C-alpha positions as CSV (number, residue, x, y, z in Angstrom):
1,M,0.0,0.0,0.0
2,F,2.9,2.3,0.7
3,I,4.2,2.1,-2.9
4,V,0.8,3.1,-4.3
5,A,0.5,6.0,-1.8
6,A,4.0,7.2,-2.7
7,F,3.2,7.0,-6.4
8,I,0.0,9.0,-6.0
9,G,1.9,11.4,-3.8
10,L,4.5,12.0,-6.5
11,L,1.8,12.6,-9.1
12,M,0.0,15.0,-6.8
13,L,3.3,16.7,-6.1
14,T,4.2,17.3,-9.7
15,M,0.9,17.5,-11.6
16,G,-1.8,18.5,-9.0
17,R,-2.8,21.8,-10.7
18,Q,-2.6,20.5,-14.3
19,L,-4.6,17.4,-13.5
20,Y,-6.9,18.8,-10.8
21,W,-9.0,15.7,-10.9
22,L,-5.9,13.8,-9.7
23,F,-5.5,16.2,-6.8
24,V,-9.2,15.6,-5.8
25,G,-8.8,11.9,-6.3
26,G,-5.6,11.9,-4.2
27,I,-7.5,13.6,-1.4
28,G,-10.2,10.9,-1.8
29,F,-7.4,8.3,-1.6
30,I,-6.0,9.8,1.6
31,F,-9.4,9.8,3.2
32,G,-10.0,6.2,1.9
33,I,-6.8,5.1,3.7
34,I,-7.9,6.8,6.9
35,L,-11.3,5.2,6.8
36,A,-10.0,1.8,5.8
37,T,-7.4,1.7,8.6
38,Q,-9.9,3.0,11.1
39,Y,-12.8,0.7,10.3
40,Y,-11.3,-2.3,8.4
41,S,-7.9,-2.7,10.1
42,S,-8.5,-6.4,10.7
43,Q,-8.8,-6.9,6.9
44,S,-5.9,-7.6,4.6
45,D,-3.8,-4.7,3.1
46,W,-5.4,-5.5,-0.3
47,V,-8.9,-4.8,1.1
48,M,-7.8,-1.5,2.6
49,L,-6.0,-0.6,-0.6
50,F,-9.1,-1.3,-2.6
51,I,-11.2,0.9,-0.3
52,A,-8.6,3.7,-0.6
53,L,-8.5,3.4,-4.4
54,L,-12.2,3.3,-4.6
55,A,-12.4,6.5,-2.6
56,G,-9.8,8.0,-4.9
57,V,-11.6,7.1,-8.1
58,A,-14.9,8.5,-6.6
59,G,-13.0,11.7,-5.9
60,A,-11.6,11.9,-9.4
61,L,-15.0,11.3,-10.9
62,F,-16.5,13.9,-8.6
63,A,-13.9,16.4,-9.7
64,Y,-14.5,15.6,-13.4
65,S,-18.2,16.2,-13.2
66,L,-18.4,19.0,-10.7
67,D,-15.2,21.0,-11.4
68,T,-15.4,24.0,-9.1
69,F,-17.4,22.5,-6.3
70,A,-15.1,19.4,-6.1
71,I,-12.0,21.6,-6.0
72,A,-13.5,23.7,-3.2
73,A,-14.4,20.5,-1.3
74,A,-10.8,19.2,-1.8
75,G,-9.4,22.5,-0.6
76,L,-11.5,22.2,2.6
77,L,-10.5,18.5,3.1
78,S,-6.8,18.9,2.3
79,G,-6.5,22.0,4.6
80,G,-8.1,20.1,7.4
81,Y,-6.0,17.0,6.8
82,L,-2.7,19.0,6.6
83,A,-3.6,20.7,9.9
84,Y,-4.4,17.2,11.4
85,I,-1.0,15.9,10.3
86,L,0.8,19.0,11.6
87,L,-1.0,18.7,15.0
88,L,-0.1,15.0,15.2
89,T,3.5,15.8,14.4
90,L,3.7,18.5,17.0
91,E,1.9,16.1,19.5
92,I,-0.9,18.6,20.3
93,D,-3.6,16.5,21.7
94,T,-5.9,18.8,23.6
95,D,-9.2,17.6,22.2
96,L,-11.0,21.0,21.8
97,L,-7.9,22.8,20.5
98,F,-7.2,19.9,18.2
99,R,-10.6,20.1,16.6
100,V,-10.6,23.9,16.4
101,L,-7.3,23.9,14.6
102,I,-8.4,21.3,12.2
103,I,-11.4,23.4,11.3
104,V,-9.2,26.4,10.9
105,G,-6.9,24.5,8.6
106,A,-10.0,23.4,6.6
107,V,-11.2,26.9,6.3
108,I,-7.8,28.1,5.2
109,G,-7.7,25.4,2.5
110,L,-11.2,26.5,1.3
111,L,-10.3,30.1,1.3
112,L,-7.1,29.4,-0.8
113,V,-9.2,27.7,-3.4
114,L,-11.8,30.5,-3.5
115,L,-9.2,33.3,-3.7
116,N,-7.0,31.8,-6.4
117,K,-7.8,28.3,-7.7
118,D,-4.5,27.8,-9.6
119,W,-2.2,28.7,-6.8
120,A,-4.4,26.8,-4.3
121,L,-4.1,23.7,-6.4
122,I,-0.4,24.1,-6.7
123,I,0.2,24.6,-3.0
124,L,-2.3,22.2,-1.6
125,S,-1.5,19.4,-4.1
126,S,2.3,19.9,-3.4
127,L,1.7,19.7,0.4
128,G,-0.7,16.8,0.1
129,G,1.6,14.9,-2.3
130,A,4.6,15.5,0.0
131,T,2.6,14.2,2.9
132,L,1.8,11.0,1.1
133,V,5.4,10.5,0.0
134,V,6.8,11.2,3.5
135,Q,4.3,8.9,5.2
136,S,5.3,6.2,2.9
137,T,9.0,6.3,3.9
138,G,8.8,5.6,7.6
139,Y,11.7,8.0,8.5
140,G,11.9,9.6,11.9
141,P,10.5,13.1,12.6
142,T,13.6,15.1,11.7
143,V,14.2,13.5,8.4
144,S,10.5,13.5,7.6
145,A,10.2,17.2,8.3
146,I,13.2,18.0,6.1
147,L,11.9,15.7,3.3
148,F,8.4,17.2,3.6
149,G,9.7,20.7,3.3
150,S,12.0,19.9,0.4
151,L,9.4,18.0,-1.5
152,S,6.7,20.7,-0.9
153,I,9.0,23.4,-2.2
154,L,10.1,21.3,-5.2
155,G,6.5,20.4,-6.0
156,I,5.5,24.1,-5.9
157,I,8.4,25.1,-8.1
158,I,7.8,22.3,-10.7
159,Q,4.1,23.1,-10.9
160,A,4.6,26.9,-11.1
161,V,7.1,26.5,-13.9
162,R,4.9,24.2,-15.8
163,W,1.9,26.6,-15.3
164,R,4.0,29.5,-16.5
165,Q,5.0,27.6,-19.6
166,E,1.5,26.7,-20.7
167,P,0.7,28.3,-24.1
168,E,-2.3,30.4,-22.9
169,R,0.0,31.9,-20.1
170,I,2.8,33.0,-22.6
171,K,2.1,36.5,-23.9
């Protein structure tokens, strides 16, 4: 399952804005993993991978058919998820504070999408992709933090350069 997650993470990291349905599908995959491990942890890894992939495909189809709404929903979910991962990493476990900060992260993700869809897709897909890749490695906190930061910056640069090179952007 880790290889699939890392592969999806790399695709999100480098192509999240260009293939926005991949970004939304990747967010669906992340939530599929969370739900599968929470409710089906006694099942084999193949069952949990199938559930995660099914959620990812559902997210991609959702994005393909409901473009703007799906991207806004993905911004909301990815902002909340990134806040959740950050809080776990920082070991902040005060229940009320934890929930409030996840909601704040979700609102920030949604606002990013509403303010500038292209940059929001670049930033959120890079952060989400970096998260998937780092979680697939199993490194310790220090190496994971350095890898996360490096991959996030690299993903943002790659996507921004590709976006600037698109024919309709060149004037």
